[in-house]
C-alpha positions in Angstrom: 43.5 37.2 28.7 42.7 40.2 30.9 46.0 41.8 30.1 45.5 41.3 26.4 42.0 43.0 26.6 43.5 45.9 28.6 46.4 46.3 26.1 44.0 46.3 23.1 41.7 48.9 24.8 44.7 51.1 25.6 46.0 50.8 22.1 42.7 51.9 20.6 42.4 54.8 23.0 46.0 56.0 22.3 45.5 55.8 18.5 42.2 57.6 18.6 43.8 60.5 20.6 46.7 60.8 18.2 46.4 63.9 16.0 46.8 63.6 12.3 49.2 66.5 11.9 48.7 66.7 8.2 45.0 67.2 8.4 45.3 69.8 11.2 48.1 71.8 9.6 46.7 72.7 6.2 48.6 75.7 5.0 46.6 78.1 2.9 48.8 80.7 1.3 48.3 82.8 -1.8 51.6 83.7 -3.5 52.5 84.7 -7.0 48.8 84.2 -8.1 48.8 80.6 -6.9 47.3 79.1 -3.8 49.6 76.9 -1.7 52.2 76.0 -4.3 53.7 72.6 -3.6 57.3 73.9 -3.6 56.4 76.5 -0.9 54.5 74.0 1.3 57.5 71.6 1.0 59.9 74.4 2.0 57.8 75.3 5.1 57.4 71.6 6.1 61.2 71.1 5.7 61.6 73.6 8.5 58.7 72.8 10.7 58.3 69.0 10.6 61.8 67.9 11.8 61.3 69.7 15.1 57.7 68.7 15.8 56.2 68.6 18.4 58.3 71.6 19.3 57.4 75.0 17.9 59.5 76.6 15.2 58.5 80.1 13.9 58.3 80.4 10.1 57.0 83.4 8.1 56.5 83.8 4.4 56.8 87.3 2.7 56.8 88.6 -0.8 58.5 91.6 -2.4 59.0 93.1 -5.8 62.5 94.1 -6.9 63.3 95.3 -10.4 59.8 94.1 -11.6 60.4 90.5 -10.3 58.4 89.0 -7.4 60.4 87.2 -4.8 59.2 85.0 -2.0 61.0 85.0 1.3 60.7 82.1 3.8 62.2 83.0 7.2 63.5 80.6 9.8 65.0 82.9 12.4 65.6 80.1 14.8 68.2 78.5 12.5 71.8 79.0 13.5 73.0 78.8 9.9 72.9 82.2 8.3 72.2 80.7 4.9 69.0 79.2 6.1 67.5 82.1 8.1 66.4 84.0 5.0 65.5 81.8 2.0 64.6 83.7 -1.1 62.8 82.2 -4.1 61.4 83.3 -7.4 57.7 82.4 -8.0 58.5 79.2 -9.8 60.2 77.9 -6.6 63.7 78.3 -7.8 65.9 79.3 -4.9 68.2 82.3 -4.9 71.6 81.0 -3.9 73.1 82.3 -0.7 75.8 85.0 -1.1 75.1 85.6 -4.7 74.6 89.2 -5.9 70.8 88.8 -6.1 70.7 87.2 -2.6 72.7 89.9 -1.1 70.5 92.6 -2.7 67.4 91.0 -1.3 69.0 90.5 2.1 70.0 94.2 2.3 66.5 95.2 1.2 65.0 93.0 4.0 67.3 94.4 6.6 67.0 98.1 5.6 63.4 98.2 4.1 61.4 95.5 5.8 58.2 97.4 5.2 58.6 96.6 1.5 58.0 92.9 2.3 54.4 91.8 2.5 53.6 89.1 5.1 51.7 86.3 3.4 51.7 83.7 6.1 53.1 82.9 9.5 52.8 80.3 12.1 53.8 82.8 14.8 52.0 82.5 18.1 52.5 86.2 18.8 
């Protein structure tokens, strides 16, 4: 009986110490006139959540090219080049890797990074 009581107390203590990651990691980001669009939150979480509790740096930028606003989600720790820079239009539609539009945005990012506005980052620096 003593062991059961100790086990129950330890279980309660451990569960009460467990962080609810969803409540502590609310991402507030204004992009394309919208606050925290679901597609963008899902994209960020697809990068961050699989590696929790380890840290993975992610940043979100916006830029305007030919009168169109693009959103960039960076995952510089990713070994796959296609996933380091992820470009989207405001609706959440991705710009496919190695297309003409993707390449133009990537060149712009590499050569004119100052034309990208940082909107959000989980960087600890």
